[in-house]
DONUDREN-564076 format. One line per 2 residues: their letters; for each residue x negated, y, z of N, C-alpha, C. Coordinates in Angstrom, 2 decimals, decimal comma. Each point is the difference from the previous one (the first is absolute). Last residue first. Example, Ala and Ser with C-alpha at 12.3 -4.5 7.8 and 13.67 -1.06 7.14 Angstrom:
sa	-12,85/-2,25/7,08/-0,82/1,19/0,06/0,77/1,09/0,73; -0,29/-5,72/-0,07/0,89/1,19/0,00/-0,90/1,20/0,00
***
This chain:
rg	-10,96/29,31/-20,30/-1,24/-0,15/0,78/-0,61/1,32/0,23; 5,46/-0,91/-0,59/-1,23/-0,27/-0,73/-1,20/-0,11/0,90
gr	4,72/0,62/1,31/-0,79/1,20/-0,25/-1,31/-0,24/-0,70; 2,00/-4,07/2,58/0,79/1,19/-0,35/-0,94/1,18/-0,23
lg	-0,39/-5,69/-0,39/-0,57/1,24/0,53/0,83/1,18/-0,47; 2,49/-4,68/0,50/-1,10/0,55/-0,76/-0,51/1,28/0,64
ew	3,38/-2,91/1,82/0,55/0,83/-1,08/-1,09/0,62/-0,87; 1,00/-4,42/3,54/-1,03/0,93/-0,46/0,56/0,73/-1,21
aq	3,21/-2,04/3,90/-0,61/-0,25/-1,31/-1,05/1,05/-0,29; 2,06/-2,15/4,70/-0,26/1,26/-0,71/-0,72/-0,32/-1,30
pa	3,52/-3,45/2,41/-1,41/0,41/-0,04/-0,14/1,31/-0,77; 4,08/-2,74/2,08/-0,22/1,34/-0,54/-1,47/0,40/0,02
ag	4,11/-4,31/0,34/-1,39/0,38/0,24/-0,27/1,32/-0,71; 4,15/-2,44/-0,39/-0,08/1,15/0,89/-1,42/0,41/0,35
rv	1,00/-5,02/-1,35/0,80/1,14/-0,46/-0,05/1,11/1,05; -3,85/-3,70/-0,83/1,08/0,34/0,92/0,73/1,23/-0,51
dl	-4,02/-2,76/-1,62/1,22/0,21/-0,78/1,21/0,25/0,90; -4,86/-0,49/1,00/0,90/-1,08/0,42/1,34/0,07/-0,74
la	-3,19/3,39/-0,67/-0,57/-1,23/-0,52/0,83/-1,22/0,38; 1,25/4,17/1,77/0,22/0,00/-1,45/-0,56/-1,28/-0,63
la	-0,81/0,73/4,55/1,41/-0,31/-0,22/0,33/-0,04/-1,49; -4,31/1,38/1,26/0,19/-1,43/0,27/1,44/-0,41/-0,27
re	-1,04/4,55/-0,26/-0,62/-0,71/-1,13/0,18/-1,51/0,16; 1,38/2,69/3,55/0,91/0,16/-1,15/-0,54/-0,69/-1,24
vt	-2,73/0,08/3,85/1,18/-0,85/0,21/0,96/0,12/-1,17; -3,76/2,84/0,07/-0,40/-1,39/-0,25/1,18/-0,94/0,14
dd	0,71/4,50/1,09/-0,26/-0,12/-1,43/-0,37/-1,44/-0,36; 0,54/1,09/4,57/1,27/-0,01/-0,71/-0,19/-0,18/-1,50
vl	-3,83/0,50/2,74/0,65/-1,28/0,24/1,29/-0,09/-0,81; -2,25/4,11/-0,07/-0,79/-1,02/-0,68/0,65/-1,37/0,11
ad	1,91/3,53/2,40/0,25/0,18/-1,44/-0,78/-1,02/-0,81; -0,74/0,14/4,66/1,33/-0,53/-0,31/0,32/0,12/-1,49
vt	-3,91/2,01/1,66/-0,16/-1,45/-0,12/1,34/-0,63/-0,34; -0,47/5,05/-1,52/-0,04/-0,78/1,24/-0,28/-1,46/-0,30
ap	0,36/3,40/-3,42/-0,45/0,84/1,12/-0,15/-0,78/1,30; -0,42/-1,05/-5,68/0,73/-0,28/1,23/-0,59/0,79/1,17
rh	-0,48/0,07/-5,30/-0,45/0,86/1,10/0,80/-0,22/1,28; -0,03/-2,36/-4,36/1,20/0,75/0,39/-0,27/0,94/1,16
yf	-3,38/-2,92/-1,73/0,34/0,96/-1,03/1,29/0,75/0,28; -2,30/-3,70/2,51/-0,16/1,37/0,47/0,44/1,05/-1,03
ap	0,81/-5,52/1,76/-0,15/0,87/-1,17/-0,04/1,45/0,52; -1,32/-4,94/2,59/0,77/1,24/-0,13/-0,30/0,73/-1,31
lp	0,02/-5,40/1,10/-0,94/1,10/-0,17/0,77/1,30/-0,24; 0,97/-5,13/1,36/0,68/1,27/0,25/-0,98/1,18/-0,02
pf	-0,09/-4,78/-2,84/-0,62/0,65/1,16/0,67/1,35/0,23; 1,63/-4,29/-2,70/0,27/1,44/0,10/-0,64/0,57/1,26
vi	0,80/-4,52/-3,53/-0,91/0,44/1,05/0,03/1,52/0,01; 3,52/-3,93/-1,69/-0,49/1,35/-0,29/-0,87/0,41/1,19
ag	1,28/-5,19/-2,02/0,11/1,03/1,04/-0,49/1,34/-0,54; -0,13/-4,28/-2,41/1,15/0,87/-0,18/0,19/1,05/1,07
me	-3,63/-3,36/-0,92/1,23/-0,73/0,34/1,24/0,88/-0,09; -4,35/1,79/-0,73/0,22/-1,02/-1,04/1,27/-0,80/0,26
ta	-1,42/3,11/3,27/0,50/0,68/-1,19/0,31/-1,00/-1,11; -2,04/-1,60/3,90/1,39/0,39/0,29/0,62/0,68/-1,22
at	-4,56/-1,11/-0,30/0,84/-1,20/0,03/1,46/0,34/0,26; -3,15/3,51/0,22/0,14/-0,49/-1,37/0,92/-1,22/-0,04
mn	-1,15/1,66/4,18/0,92/0,93/-0,67/0,23/-0,42/-1,44; -3,14/-2,42/2,44/1,34/-0,30/0,49/1,03/0,95/-0,62
rl	-4,55/0,75/-0,95/0,47/-1,24/-0,66/1,40/-0,37/0,47; -2,06/3,71/2,04/0,28/0,28/-1,40/0,52/-1,24/-0,73
ha	-1,41/-0,48/4,49/1,20/0,85/-0,08/0,39/0,24/-1,45; -4,03/-2,26/0,77/1,15/-0,86/0,33/1,30/0,81/-0,08
ln	-4,10/2,31/-0,54/0,36/-0,79/-1,17/1,19/-0,92/0,26; -0,19/4,39/2,96/-1,04/-0,95/-0,39/0,51/-0,86/-1,15
lp	1,19/5,29/1,74/0,46/-1,34/-0,38/-1,18/-0,90/-0,30; 0,28/4,38/3,58/-0,14/-0,36/-1,40/0,47/-1,43/-0,24
te	3,14/1,39/2,22/-1,05/0,70/-0,74/-1,29/-0,09/0,80; 5,77/-1,50/-0,26/-1,37/-0,31/0,42/-0,95/0,86/-0,81
rv	5,40/-1,50/-0,20/-0,69/1,04/0,77/-1,35/-0,53/0,47; 4,59/-0,95/-3,67/-1,23/-0,46/0,64/-0,77/1,17/0,62
ml	4,95/-1,20/-1,67/-0,66/1,25/0,33/-1,26/-0,31/0,81; 3,31/-2,79/-3,53/-0,95/-0,16/1,10/-0,75/1,32/0,21
ll	4,78/-2,16/-2,43/-0,90/1,14/0,07/-0,87/-0,15/1,24; 3,40/-3,03/-3,43/-0,74/-0,04/1,25/-1,03/1,13/-0,05
rr	4,75/-1,89/-2,87/-1,07/0,97/0,23/-0,59/-0,15/1,39; 2,03/-4,31/-2,52/0,52/1,28/0,50/-1,18/0,94/0,24
re	0,24/-4,87/-1,45/-0,28/1,07/-0,97/0,70/1,30/0,38; -0,39/-4,32/2,44/1,30/0,35/-0,57/-0,10/1,14/-1,01
kl	-3,82/-1,48/2,38/0,49/-1,16/-0,75/1,35/0,26/-0,66; -2,01/3,41/2,75/-0,77/-0,26/-1,22/0,59/-1,16/-0,80
tv	1,93/0,98/4,17/0,20/1,14/-0,90/-0,72/-0,23/-1,32; -0,73/-3,07/3,46/1,33/-0,17/-0,59/0,28/1,12/-1,00
da	-3,90/0,37/2,50/-0,13/-1,12/-0,93/1,32/-0,25/-0,73; 0,00/3,14/3,47/-0,73/0,52/-1,16/-0,16/-1,08/-1,07
ar	1,88/-1,27/4,07/0,94/0,86/-0,73/-0,66/0,61/-1,24; -2,75/-2,50/2,86/0,96/-0,87/-0,68/1,00/0,82/-0,80
tl	-3,06/2,26/2,74/-0,67/-0,52/-1,19/0,89/-0,98/-0,77; 1,75/1,82/4,00/-0,32/1,08/-0,93/-0,64/-0,54/-1,27
ln	0,97/-2,96/3,62/1,17/0,39/-0,78/-0,30/1,11/-0,99; -3,99/-3,23/1,16/0,96/0,68/0,87/1,15/0,49/-0,87
ds	-3,46/-2,49/-1,97/-0,24/-0,42/1,38/0,82/0,77/1,03; -0,85/-1,00/-5,30/1,22/0,43/0,69/-0,05/-0,41/1,46
lg	-3,38/0,72/-4,26/-0,05/-0,56/1,35/1,18/0,53/0,81; -1,68/0,88/-4,77/1,19/-0,81/0,27/0,01/-0,65/1,36
ha	-3,21/3,24/-2,05/-0,34/-1,42/-0,09/1,16/-0,92/0,40; 0,24/4,84/0,04/-0,70/-0,27/-1,25/-0,29/-1,49/-0,20
ia	1,92/1,56/4,10/0,96/0,13/-1,11/-0,66/-0,40/-1,32; -2,73/0,14/3,82/0,97/-1,08/0,13/1,00/0,02/-1,16
al	-3,12/3,52/0,25/-0,66/-1,26/-0,32/0,97/-1,16/0,07; 1,57/4,25/1,35/-0,25/-0,04/-1,44/-0,62/-1,33/-0,40
sr	0,49/0,83/4,56/1,28/-0,35/-0,63/-0,13/-0,05/-1,51; -3,80/1,34/2,34/0,33/-1,36/0,39/1,30/-0,45/-0,65
ms	-1,40/4,45/-0,44/-0,77/-0,87/-0,88/0,24/-1,46/0,33; 3,91/3,51/1,10/-1,38/-0,26/0,42/-0,70/-0,90/-1,02
cp	4,20/3,52/-0,54/-0,39/-1,39/-0,23/-1,47/-0,16/0,36; 4,21/3,59/1,74/-1,20/-0,22/-0,77/-0,30/-1,49/-0,15
av	3,50/0,03/-1,19/-0,51/1,36/0,22/-0,25/0,25/1,48; 1,95/-3,41/-4,19/-0,82/-0,20/1,20/-0,75/1,30/0,22
vm	4,75/-1,58/-2,80/-1,14/0,88/0,13/-0,73/-0,35/1,29; 3,94/-2,17/-3,77/-0,68/0,00/1,29/-1,16/0,97/-0,07
ad	5,17/-1,15/-2,69/-1,44/0,26/-0,03/-0,54/-0,11/1,42; 4,58/-1,16/-1,19/-0,46/0,62/-1,25/-1,51/0,14/-0,09
va	3,16/-3,95/2,44/-0,51/1,34/0,28/-0,52/0,55/-1,32; 2,83/-4,66/1,85/-0,15/1,04/-1,02/-0,46/1,33/0,60
hs	-0,63/-5,37/1,17/0,48/1,21/0,67/-0,29/1,18/-0,92; -1,49/-4,27/-1,19/1,45/0,03/-0,15/0,63/1,20/0,71
gs	-4,70/-1,15/0,20/0,36/0,70/-1,22/1,50/0,07/-0,22; -2,46/-0,36/4,91/0,55/-0,79/-1,10/0,34/0,88/-1,19
ai	-1,57/1,49/4,34/-0,98/-1,02/-0,37/0,46/-0,84/-1,18; 2,60/3,43/2,31/-0,92/0,57/-1,00/-1,13/-0,96/-0,39
ca	3,32/-1,14/3,42/0,58/0,07/-1,34/-0,98/0,52/-1,05; -2,01/-2,50/4,33/0,88/1,16/-0,23/0,45/0,05/-1,46
gi	-3,16/-3,14/2,33/1,30/-0,44/-0,49/0,98/1,13/-0,25; -4,40/0,52/1,90/-0,18/-0,42/-1,39/1,29/-0,55/-0,61
dg	-1,61/3,03/4,14/1,27/-0,63/-0,37/-0,01/-0,39/-1,47; -3,46/2,49/2,50/-0,11/-1,45/0,11/1,25/-0,75/-0,43
pa	-0,32/4,85/0,14/-0,96/-0,51/-0,99/-0,18/-1,51/0,05; 4,67/2,54/1,19/-1,28/-0,26/0,67/-0,97/-0,61/-1,01
hs	4,10/3,40/-1,34/-0,38/-1,40/0,13/-1,34/-0,11/0,72; 4,55/3,64/-0,98/-1,40/-0,20/0,31/-0,26/-1,47/0,26
rd	3,77/3,67/-2,51/-0,23/-1,31/0,60/-1,50/-0,18/0,19; 1,62/4,19/-1,27/1,32/-0,63/0,13/-0,12/-1,37/0,64
al	-3,56/4,00/1,12/0,36/-0,96/-1,05/1,41/-0,52/0,22; -2,22/3,01/3,04/-0,10/0,67/-1,30/0,42/-0,91/-1,16
ad	-0,32/-1,41/4,62/1,18/0,84/-0,20/-0,02/0,73/-1,35; -3,74/-2,61/1,60/1,11/-0,84/-0,49/1,24/0,82/-0,32
la	-3,64/2,21/2,06/-0,31/-0,37/-1,38/1,12/-0,83/-0,61; 0,32/1,15/4,54/0,13/1,21/-0,83/-0,28/-0,30/-1,47
ar	-0,64/-3,49/3,13/1,42/0,34/-0,11/0,21/1,23/-0,89; -4,47/-1,39/1,03/0,69/-0,93/-0,90/1,46/0,38/-0,21
dl	-3,05/4,08/1,32/0,00/-1,38/0,47/0,82/-0,85/-0,97; -2,95/4,80/-0,76/1,28/-0,72/-0,07/-0,15/-1,40/0,57
gl	-3,40/3,67/-0,82/0,64/-0,04/1,31/1,34/-0,71/0,02; -3,50/0,79/-3,62/1,25/0,77/0,00/0,72/0,00/1,34
eh	-4,34/-2,22/-0,95/-0,01/1,18/-0,86/1,23/0,88/0,15; -0,51/-4,10/2,62/-1,20/0,84/0,16/0,10/1,29/-0,79
hv	3,45/-3,27/-0,45/0,01/0,59/1,34/-1,17/0,96/0,18; 0,19/-2,39/-3,97/1,14/0,93/0,04/0,06/0,69/1,36
nl	-3,18/-3,43/-0,50/-0,39/1,23/-0,68/1,13/1,03/-0,04; 0,82/-4,29/1,82/-1,00/0,67/0,82/-0,38/1,34/-0,61
lg	2,76/-2,77/-2,52/0,73/0,58/1,13/-0,95/0,75/0,92; -1,93/-2,36/-3,54/0,79/1,11/-0,50/0,75/0,70/1,11
ap	-2,32/-3,96/0,91/-0,93/1,12/-0,14/0,72/1,23/-0,54; 2,54/-3,96/0,30/-0,39/0,48/1,34/-0,97/1,18/-0,06
tv	3,21/-0,41/-4,16/-0,97/-0,90/0,62/-0,32/0,51/1,40; 4,67/0,73/-2,73/-1,20/0,69/0,46/-0,93/-1,02/0,65
vl	4,76/0,74/-3,30/-0,86/-0,99/0,65/-1,34/0,68/0,29; 5,51/1,28/-1,72/-1,32/0,36/0,52/-0,71/-1,21/0,57
et	4,13/1,75/-3,59/-0,38/-1,15/0,82/-1,46/0,24/0,39; 4,33/3,32/-2,02/-1,39/-0,36/0,23/-0,13/-1,19/0,93
fa	3,47/2,88/-3,65/0,01/-0,96/1,10/-1,43/-0,49/0,18; 1,65/4,95/-2,08/-0,51/-1,35/-0,25/0,17/-0,85/1,25
gl	1,05/4,87/-0,76/1,05/-1,02/0,04/-0,46/-1,40/-0,31; -2,43/4,38/0,54/0,46/-0,28/-1,36/1,07/-1,08/-0,06
ar	-2,11/1,23/4,12/0,64/1,22/-0,51/0,57/-0,21/-1,41; -2,55/-3,49/1,94/1,29/0,16/0,70/0,76/1,21/-0,54
lr	-4,34/-0,64/-1,57/0,90/-1,02/-0,55/1,37/0,07/0,66; -3,39/2,76/1,73/0,47/0,48/-1,32/0,95/-1,00/-0,65
ql	-2,04/-1,16/4,12/0,86/1,17/0,18/0,60/0,46/-1,32; -3,20/-3,49/-0,09/1,24/-0,44/0,64/0,98/1,15/0,16
lr	-4,28/1,07/-1,58/0,76/-0,75/-1,01/1,33/-0,49/0,58; -3,01/2,06/2,93/0,64/0,99/-0,88/0,79/-0,69/-1,11
vg	-2,52/-2,75/2,88/1,10/0,64/0,74/0,73/1,00/-0,89; -3,84/-2,10/-1,77/1,09/-0,96/0,20/1,19/0,63/0,69
yv	-3,83/2,67/-0,49/0,58/-0,31/-1,31/1,16/-0,98/0,12; -2,65/1,22/3,81/0,97/1,03/-0,37/0,65/-0,30/-1,35
ag	-3,66/-2,54/1,84/1,34/-0,45/0,38/1,08/1,00/-0,39; -5,10/-0,35/-0,63/0,98/0,57/-0,92/1,41/-0,47/0,29
sa	-4,63/-2,85/0,89/0,37/1,37/0,36/0,96/0,54/-1,06; -0,02/-5,26/0,76/-0,87/1,04/-0,56/0,46/1,37/0,48
gt	2,17/-4,41/1,00/-0,84/0,73/0,94/-0,96/1,00/-0,58; 4,94/-1,37/-2,20/-1,13/-0,76/0,54/-0,88/0,92/0,84
ig	5,34/-0,45/-2,21/-0,99/0,89/0,60/-1,09/-0,86/0,62; 4,42/-0,30/-3,85/-0,98/-0,64/0,87/-0,98/1,04/0,51
vv	5,23/-0,33/-2,36/-1,12/0,86/0,39/-0,88/-0,77/0,96; 4,08/-0,92/-3,96/-0,75/-0,55/1,13/-1,17/0,95/0,24
ir	4,94/1,05/-2,42/-1,45/0,06/-0,02/-0,56/-0,65/1,25; 4,62/0,94/-3,33/-0,42/-0,75/1,19/-1,50/-0,14/-0,08
ga	3,32/4,01/-2,46/-0,57/-1,33/0,03/-0,27/-0,58/1,37; 2,06/4,13/-2,42/-1,30/0,20/0,65/-0,68/-1,34/0,25
ag	3,26/-0,45/-3,89/0,15/0,86/1,17/-1,38/0,21/0,60; -0,34/-2,30/-4,00/1,22/0,77/-0,11/0,22/0,96/1,14
m	-4,69/-1,66/-2,18/0,85/-0,39/1,10/1,22/0,89/-0,04
***
């Protein structure tokens, strides 16, 4: 992607709303244009986990869309965006995306992202996983999505939860090919064993 780009950010009702919010904040700092779509359960979870209401969440994006607005610009492949991330991605949304069920704007935008061969990053949040979850992740991957559970890395010795979240967000931005993403690279073990 040449500039920071145009990114669709979806937020669903899985735990981990901080990932979607931090992505919006970081994308703004990098100069990306963001289009936000949040499911009703996603909004409920943003409020529960972070204390943000709809207006505060919408203010983090350049443009916000209602999940029922299936006629919004991001529902069409003719609307040029560079990539989409669903953070967090519930198992319900994963299943809809994996099976092409465009039953709301978030899943339609994801379907458009796949059909236009753009990057789609799904930050799936669930544990443990059952067979349906695994099969849906396989199906989404076979269609070109990147399944990216936000699992923390500890080799950089993060001191805070914020550091864990930030590291995961930077890795996600790099996978989305956003210019300016700054994931911490593994430099190997220092000083031998």
